[in-house]
N, C-alpha and C positions, 0 to 999 in steps of 0.2 A: 555841408552843414557843419558848424563848429559847436561843440558842447564840451564844457570842461577843458578847453584848450586843445581838444583833439578834433581832427577833421573826420567826418563820416560821409561816405557817399550815400546819396539818397536818389531813389528812382521815383519819378513822378509820372502818373498816368492820369489822363483826363477821363472822367466817367462819362458814359453816353448820355446820362440824364443830367449832367452838369456837376461841377465840383471836381475834386481830385482824390486820388488814392496815392499815398506815398508809403514807401517802405525802404528799410535799410538792410541791404543784403548781408552785411557783416553781423547784424544783430538779430538773431533768430526770434521771430515773432513780433518784431517791432514794426507795426503798421499803423497808419492813421488815415482818415479821410475827412473831407469837409468841403464847404463851398469856396473857401479861400485857402491860401497857403499859410495863413497866420498860425495855424495849429501845428505845423510841421516841427518847429523848434520845440514847442511845448511837449510834443509826443516823445521826442528823443530824450529830453530832460527828465520826464516822468519815468520813462523806461530805465534810464541809468540810475535814477534815485531808487527805484524798486530793486534793481540788482544790488545796489549797495546795502539796502535795508535787509536783504536776504542773503548777503554775502555770497552772491552767485557770479561774480565778475567773470572768472575764468571758464565757468561752465557754459555761459550763454554767448560769449563773443567768439565768433569763428575766426581763427587766425588767417591772415592774408597769405596767399602763396607767393 
């Protein structure tokens, strides 16, 4: 997934009762779910906007090994 010119890995899981659960391992607490995958990009953009608004970039992004 691309947001702000940066690629983020996303893990998608199908829910038993339909729809999807998606999360970004490098972004603590960034999860979304829905009946389609359309909200996956919206979720990461909203998450990153929130971090910028609270000046929490470095505190919430887990560095890759």
